[in-house]
N, C-alpha and C positions, 0 to 999 in steps of 0.2 A: 504494500500500500504506500509506504513512504517513498519508495523509488518512483513509482508511477505518479504520485501527487507532486513531487518536487519538480517534475518535468512537464507539468500540465498548466497551461495558461487559461484553460476554460473555467467557468464558474464551478465551484465545488459541487453544487447540487446537480449540475449537468454531468459532471464527472461521475458522481455516485449513481446516476440513472443509466449510464453507459454500461450495458451488460458485458461488453468486452473488457471493461476495466474492473468492475465490481459486480459480481453476480448476485441476484436475488433481493436487492434492497428495495427497489421500486420507490414510488413517490411518497407514500406514507412513512415508511421506515426511514428514508433519507431525511425527510423534514424533521422527524422526531429526534434522530441521532444528531443532526446539526444543532437543534435546539439544546439538547443535553450537553453538547460540547461547547456551546456558546459561540458558534461559528456562523457568520453570515452566509447564506446560500449564494451570494453574489461574489464572494471572495475567490480568487484564483488559487488553485491548489499549490502552485509554486510560491505563493506568498505565506504559506503556513509553515511555522517552525516545527521542530521535532516535538515539543511539548504539546502543541495544539493537535498535531497529527496523532500523538498518543492518546489524547483525550477523545478525539474522533473515533479512533479504533475501539476504545473502551465503550464509548456510547453506542456504536454500531452493535457490538457484542451484547450490551445490556438491552437494547431495543429488541433485538432478535430473540434473546432469551425470554424476555417478558412476553413477547408475542407467542412463542411456543408454549409458555406456561398457561396462557389464557385460551389456547386453541387456535392461534393464527388470526389472520385479519379478514380474509375473504369468506363471507358466508353466502353460499349459493343456495337459493330456494328455487328448484326447478318448476314450481307451480306459479312463480311470480317472475316471468321472463323479462318484463319491462321494469322490474323493481330495482331498488338500490341494493347492490350486493355487498356493500361495505358496511361493516360495523354492527348494526342493530344494537345489541347490548354492550358493545365494546367502545362505542363513541365516547363515553365518559373517560376512557383511558387516554385519549389523545391530549397532548400538552399544547400543540400548535396546529396540527393538521385539521383542516376544515373548521377552524375557530375564528375566522375573519371577524374583526370588530370586538371580539370578546377579550377580557383582560388576560394578560400574560400571567401565568401562575407564579412567576418570580417577582415581577416589578409592577404589575397591574396596568402597564401600557397596553394599548390595543394591539392585538395580533393583526398583521396586514397580509394581504394576498397579492402576489404579483404573478405575472406569466413568464415562464422561461421555456422557450421552444414549444409553446403551445400547452404547457402543463402548468397547473396551479402550484404555486409555492407559498407556503404559510410560514411566517417567522415574526420574531419580535425585533424591531429595529434597535431597541435599547440593549437588550441582553445578548444579541447575536451580532458580533462585529468582525 
C-alpha cells in the first residue's frame, strides 16, 4: 500500500476505489476508512506521510473487520428488485457515508457530499485534511 500510494498523484478516494490498486473496498468502506484516518478524500496519495498511511491501513482493516462482524454491507432482497440494497438496519453504523448535512460524530460540523468520477463522496471538511 505504501509503495503504491507514494507514487500516486490521484485523489486518495479514487485510488482506494481502483480495484487494480486496492481490492474490495468500494465506496462505503473507503469513505469510512478515510474518515477514521482523518484523511481528506481529495488528498493525493503521494502527499501522505508514513504515519498517515499507517493510520489509513489500520482504518481500512478496522472498517472491514467491523463490516464482517455485522454481516457485511450489501443486503439483497430478491423480492424488492427496485429497492435500496444498502444498509437497512446497518445505516446507523455509518460515520460519514450517506450522512450529507448531518453532524460529524467528532466535531459536529456538517458532513458534505461531493462527486468524484461520478461517485458520491461523504466527508467532514474539518476532521479530514
